[in-house]
PLY file of the C-alpha trace (Angstrom):
ply
format ascii 1.0
element vertex 328
property float x
property float y
property float z
element edge 327
property int vertex1
property int vertex2
end_header
-11.50 5.68 -46.14
-11.15 5.56 -42.34
-10.61 2.11 -40.86
-13.58 0.74 -38.86
-13.07 0.65 -35.12
-12.44 -2.84 -33.73
-15.33 -4.20 -31.71
-14.90 -4.47 -27.91
-14.81 -8.28 -27.91
-11.90 -8.40 -30.37
-10.05 -5.72 -28.41
-10.44 -7.73 -25.21
-9.19 -10.87 -26.96
-6.16 -8.98 -28.23
-5.52 -7.55 -24.75
-5.67 -11.02 -23.20
-3.14 -12.16 -25.81
-0.72 -9.44 -24.67
-1.52 -6.58 -27.07
-0.66 -3.38 -25.19
-2.25 -1.16 -27.83
-5.55 -2.99 -27.38
-5.25 -2.47 -23.60
-4.64 1.25 -24.11
-7.68 1.54 -26.39
-9.87 -0.32 -23.92
-8.75 1.98 -21.10
-9.61 4.99 -23.27
-13.11 3.64 -23.80
-13.50 3.03 -20.08
-12.25 6.55 -19.27
-14.69 8.07 -21.74
-17.54 5.88 -20.40
-18.58 4.83 -23.90
-21.55 2.58 -24.59
-19.11 -0.31 -25.02
-17.99 -0.28 -21.35
-20.48 -2.92 -20.07
-19.50 -5.32 -22.88
-15.79 -4.66 -22.28
-16.01 -5.31 -18.55
-18.18 -8.41 -18.99
-15.55 -9.88 -21.31
-12.61 -8.94 -19.09
-14.18 -9.75 -15.71
-13.42 -13.52 -15.55
-9.69 -12.76 -15.77
-9.68 -9.62 -13.63
-8.92 -10.99 -10.16
-5.23 -11.92 -10.05
-3.50 -8.60 -9.35
-2.53 -7.26 -5.95
-3.43 -3.57 -5.71
-1.28 -1.11 -3.74
-2.58 2.43 -3.32
-0.10 5.26 -2.78
-1.68 8.43 -1.44
-0.78 11.54 0.52
-0.51 15.32 0.23
1.08 17.17 -2.70
4.86 17.33 -2.69
5.38 14.26 -0.52
7.12 12.39 -3.34
4.45 9.81 -4.24
5.52 9.53 -7.88
9.14 8.95 -6.90
8.07 6.26 -4.43
6.01 4.54 -7.13
8.91 4.79 -9.59
11.24 3.08 -7.09
8.66 0.39 -6.31
8.38 -0.39 -10.03
12.17 -0.82 -10.21
12.20 -3.20 -7.23
9.35 -5.32 -8.58
10.87 -5.49 -12.05
14.18 -6.62 -10.52
12.19 -9.64 -9.28
10.68 -10.11 -12.78
7.22 -9.07 -11.56
4.84 -7.43 -14.02
3.54 -4.01 -12.96
0.58 -1.88 -14.01
0.42 1.73 -12.81
-2.58 4.05 -12.64
-1.57 7.63 -11.85
-4.58 9.85 -11.24
-3.97 13.55 -11.94
-6.28 16.45 -11.04
-8.47 17.98 -13.73
-8.79 21.70 -14.21
-12.22 22.83 -12.96
-12.36 25.23 -15.93
-11.10 23.22 -18.93
-11.46 19.65 -17.65
-7.87 19.04 -18.76
-5.04 17.65 -16.65
-1.27 17.72 -16.60
-0.60 14.01 -16.98
2.99 14.19 -15.81
3.48 10.87 -14.06
4.58 9.06 -17.20
7.30 11.70 -17.56
8.48 11.12 -14.00
8.42 7.33 -14.58
9.92 7.48 -18.08
12.73 5.07 -17.17
10.12 2.28 -17.31
8.17 3.53 -20.32
9.76 1.12 -22.79
9.63 -1.91 -20.50
7.08 -4.35 -22.00
6.33 -5.70 -18.52
5.30 -2.27 -17.20
2.18 -0.40 -18.27
1.74 3.16 -16.99
-1.46 5.09 -17.53
-2.17 8.61 -16.31
-5.81 9.53 -15.82
-7.65 12.73 -15.02
-10.16 12.90 -12.17
-12.66 14.73 -14.42
-14.32 16.24 -11.38
-14.53 13.02 -9.38
-14.03 13.45 -5.66
-12.08 10.98 -3.58
-8.80 11.48 -5.39
-9.68 8.84 -7.99
-11.19 8.96 -11.42
-14.58 7.26 -11.61
-13.18 4.75 -14.07
-10.12 3.82 -11.99
-11.70 0.63 -10.64
-12.45 -0.59 -14.16
-8.92 0.26 -15.33
-7.49 -1.78 -12.43
-9.59 -4.75 -13.60
-8.34 -4.36 -17.17
-4.73 -4.34 -15.97
-5.40 -7.43 -13.86
-7.05 -9.19 -16.80
-4.05 -8.26 -18.96
-1.88 -10.25 -16.56
-0.14 -7.61 -14.45
0.68 -9.17 -11.07
0.94 -5.84 -9.25
-1.14 -2.71 -9.82
0.09 0.50 -8.21
-2.44 3.32 -7.92
-1.14 6.81 -7.20
-3.88 9.23 -6.22
-4.24 12.98 -6.51
-2.75 14.74 -3.50
-5.87 16.52 -2.36
-5.98 15.56 1.30
-9.36 14.85 2.80
-11.04 13.64 -0.40
-8.51 10.85 -0.99
-10.19 8.17 1.05
-11.79 6.42 -1.94
-8.45 4.64 -2.38
-9.58 2.38 0.49
-12.34 1.04 -1.76
-9.88 -0.10 -4.42
-6.53 -0.97 -2.84
-5.59 -4.12 -0.95
-2.76 -2.23 0.78
-2.79 1.56 1.17
0.48 3.45 1.68
0.20 7.03 2.96
3.27 9.06 2.00
4.05 12.17 4.07
6.95 14.61 4.16
8.15 16.64 7.15
7.01 19.90 5.54
3.59 18.51 4.59
2.06 19.64 7.86
1.29 18.63 11.40
0.62 14.93 11.91
-2.52 15.91 13.80
-3.91 17.38 10.57
-3.26 14.02 8.98
-5.36 12.39 11.68
-8.15 14.91 11.14
-8.11 14.23 7.40
-8.94 10.59 8.07
-5.69 9.18 6.73
-5.22 7.14 9.92
-8.24 5.13 8.85
-6.95 4.83 5.26
-3.36 3.86 6.00
-2.00 0.34 6.16
1.57 1.69 6.04
2.90 5.18 6.76
5.99 6.32 4.87
7.74 9.52 5.93
9.60 10.48 2.78
12.41 13.06 2.54
13.43 11.82 5.97
16.75 13.67 5.79
14.90 16.94 6.36
14.34 18.55 9.73
11.10 17.58 11.38
11.14 13.98 10.17
11.90 12.40 13.58
9.13 14.40 15.26
6.62 13.49 12.54
7.53 9.81 12.80
7.19 9.89 16.60
3.72 11.45 16.38
2.61 8.94 13.74
3.91 5.98 15.74
2.09 7.21 18.84
-1.17 7.69 16.90
-0.81 4.32 15.16
-0.27 2.52 18.47
-3.18 4.37 20.04
-5.44 3.25 17.20
-4.13 -0.32 17.44
-4.91 -0.57 21.15
-8.25 1.24 20.92
-11.31 -0.92 21.44
-13.33 1.58 19.40
-11.43 0.78 16.18
-12.90 -2.28 14.42
-10.22 -4.67 13.18
-10.41 -7.68 10.89
-6.66 -8.41 11.17
-4.01 -8.05 13.86
-2.12 -5.14 12.33
-0.44 -2.11 13.87
0.32 0.44 11.17
4.10 0.55 10.64
5.76 3.95 10.28
8.73 3.88 7.92
11.25 6.49 6.83
12.60 6.92 3.32
14.55 9.08 0.94
12.96 7.79 -2.24
14.96 10.16 -4.45
18.12 8.42 -3.20
16.48 4.97 -3.27
16.60 4.68 0.51
13.81 2.97 2.46
11.69 1.80 -0.49
12.87 -1.80 -0.19
11.58 -1.80 3.39
8.29 -0.35 2.17
7.82 -3.19 -0.30
8.63 -5.69 2.47
5.93 -4.16 4.69
3.40 -4.23 1.86
4.15 -7.92 1.39
3.86 -8.53 5.14
0.47 -6.82 5.11
-0.60 -8.98 2.18
0.52 -12.14 3.98
-1.43 -11.10 7.09
-4.57 -10.47 5.05
-4.27 -13.81 3.28
-3.49 -15.79 6.43
-6.57 -14.46 8.24
-8.86 -14.78 5.21
-9.42 -11.01 5.37
-8.25 -10.40 1.81
-11.02 -12.58 0.38
-13.57 -11.04 2.78
-12.57 -7.48 1.87
-12.66 -8.20 -1.85
-16.10 -9.78 -1.47
-17.38 -6.66 0.32
-15.74 -4.49 -2.36
-17.64 -6.30 -5.10
-20.88 -5.63 -3.25
-20.05 -1.92 -2.96
-19.14 -1.84 -6.63
-22.51 -3.28 -7.56
-24.34 -0.70 -5.43
-22.31 2.13 -6.96
-23.03 0.86 -10.46
-26.75 0.61 -9.73
-26.78 4.18 -8.40
-24.87 5.38 -11.46
-27.29 3.62 -13.81
-30.31 4.95 -11.93
-28.99 8.50 -12.05
-28.39 8.16 -15.80
-31.93 6.87 -16.24
-33.36 9.85 -14.35
-31.32 12.25 -16.49
-32.55 10.55 -19.67
-36.14 10.78 -18.47
-35.72 14.50 -17.75
-34.10 15.17 -21.14
-36.93 13.31 -22.93
-39.55 15.34 -21.10
-41.06 12.26 -19.44
-41.14 14.01 -16.06
-42.34 17.33 -17.49
-45.47 18.18 -15.41
-43.96 16.99 -12.12
-40.67 18.76 -12.78
-42.46 21.99 -13.73
-44.51 21.82 -10.54
-41.30 21.60 -8.49
-39.67 24.44 -10.43
-42.73 26.64 -9.90
-42.80 25.87 -6.18
-46.24 24.24 -6.43
-44.90 20.82 -5.36
-42.18 19.99 -2.87
-39.24 17.83 -4.11
-39.98 15.05 -1.60
-43.52 14.52 -2.86
-42.25 14.79 -6.43
-39.65 12.08 -5.82
-42.31 9.76 -4.40
-44.46 10.38 -7.46
-41.61 9.86 -9.94
-40.07 6.66 -8.52
-42.97 4.38 -9.50
-42.87 5.79 -13.04
-39.19 4.96 -13.59
-38.50 1.38 -14.57
-35.03 0.02 -13.73
-34.45 -2.14 -16.78
-31.78 -0.96 -19.24
-32.87 1.35 -21.99
0 1
1 2
2 3
3 4
4 5
5 6
6 7
7 8
8 9
9 10
10 11
11 12
12 13
13 14
14 15
15 16
16 17
17 18
18 19
19 20
20 21
21 22
22 23
23 24
24 25
25 26
26 27
27 28
28 29
29 30
30 31
31 32
32 33
33 34
34 35
35 36
36 37
37 38
38 39
39 40
40 41
41 42
42 43
43 44
44 45
45 46
46 47
47 48
48 49
49 50
50 51
51 52
52 53
53 54
54 55
55 56
56 57
57 58
58 59
59 60
60 61
61 62
62 63
63 64
64 65
65 66
66 67
67 68
68 69
69 70
70 71
71 72
72 73
73 74
74 75
75 76
76 77
77 78
78 79
79 80
80 81
81 82
82 83
83 84
84 85
85 86
86 87
87 88
88 89
89 90
90 91
91 92
92 93
93 94
94 95
95 96
96 97
97 98
98 99
99 100
100 101
101 102
102 103
103 104
104 105
105 106
106 107
107 108
108 109
109 110
110 111
111 112
112 113
113 114
114 115
115 116
116 117
117 118
118 119
119 120
120 121
121 122
122 123
123 124
124 125
125 126
126 127
127 128
128 129
129 130
130 131
131 132
132 133
133 134
134 135
135 136
136 137
137 138
138 139
139 140
140 141
141 142
142 143
143 144
144 145
145 146
146 147
147 148
148 149
149 150
150 151
151 152
152 153
153 154
154 155
155 156
156 157
157 158
158 159
159 160
160 161
161 162
162 163
163 164
164 165
165 166
166 167
167 168
168 169
169 170
170 171
171 172
172 173
173 174
174 175
175 176
176 177
177 178
178 179
179 180
180 181
181 182
182 183
183 184
184 185
185 186
186 187
187 188
188 189
189 190
190 191
191 192
192 193
193 194
194 195
195 196
196 197
197 198
198 199
199 200
200 201
201 202
202 203
203 204
204 205
205 206
206 207
207 208
208 209
209 210
210 211
211 212
212 213
213 214
214 215
215 216
216 217
217 218
218 219
219 220
220 221
221 222
222 223
223 224
224 225
225 226
226 227
227 228
228 229
229 230
230 231
231 232
232 233
233 234
234 235
235 236
236 237
237 238
238 239
239 240
240 241
241 242
242 243
243 244
244 245
245 246
246 247
247 248
248 249
249 250
250 251
251 252
252 253
253 254
254 255
255 256
256 257
257 258
258 259
259 260
260 261
261 262
262 263
263 264
264 265
265 266
266 267
267 268
268 269
269 270
270 271
271 272
272 273
273 274
274 275
275 276
276 277
277 278
278 279
279 280
280 281
281 282
282 283
283 284
284 285
285 286
286 287
287 288
288 289
289 290
290 291
291 292
292 293
293 294
294 295
295 296
296 297
297 298
298 299
299 300
300 301
301 302
302 303
303 304
304 305
305 306
306 307
307 308
308 309
309 310
310 311
311 312
312 313
313 314
314 315
315 316
316 317
317 318
318 319
319 320
320 321
321 322
322 323
323 324
324 325
325 326
326 327
């Protein structure tokens, strides 16, 4: 007979006691958005605030996975525990993904103080899977001091990393395109640190010069709201040769110290919790609407809209009072 599945509470207890298999199973439930997710997150939440989250983003081919791999090595050399969330793109046709980051980071796969999880976006925009925020909390609750989040290299839709990371590193390569395109994509607003990887290639000095000019312009601009005194540093690296990554970690730590000294880290995390609540409410409301439609509760109004007899705006005003917000 098949063994019964362990209940969420026991899995969380095992995770808190250091059981990596329990952590992996909990992450799977969170990824699949099972009915157990609210209970899992309620149990994990009190312990889910200790990790420092570093986002690593940028266009395809810039070397993000190699940068993350080298950061893991540096942190482990200091006996720091590291959780990694590597978000891979899903196929729009099959929903599957090539979860290759664990292959690229295989040198750390057997280290009990490193936990690496690849995730698929499953159609989520913003370069992050919808469940990524919950997975970060599980890793924090499991006791990982650092959580590194590598996002899908899809350019303009990557900015959701700002909602999750304490420090965001934007990795670029000389061949990844004009720095001006980077500015247009909004990565100036996302970046806390710029890293020009593959800096031995032609075009690296010009890219760095453009980024430094743009970063200084943003720093001195009165139009850019600032909660800390921080000019985005522009670093060079050859991550494949382990050059420049130590300086990157030092800048991430300097950014963390600046946030903590000014009280901005606590303020940002407070605002993030508010945004998370709003997102969760919207998600729950959408699910409730979909359930009501599938049950036929909105039948006459929906049919009137489909037939063109009623406009969607009037229909929405008629439906809202009918929907109750309590869980069902």
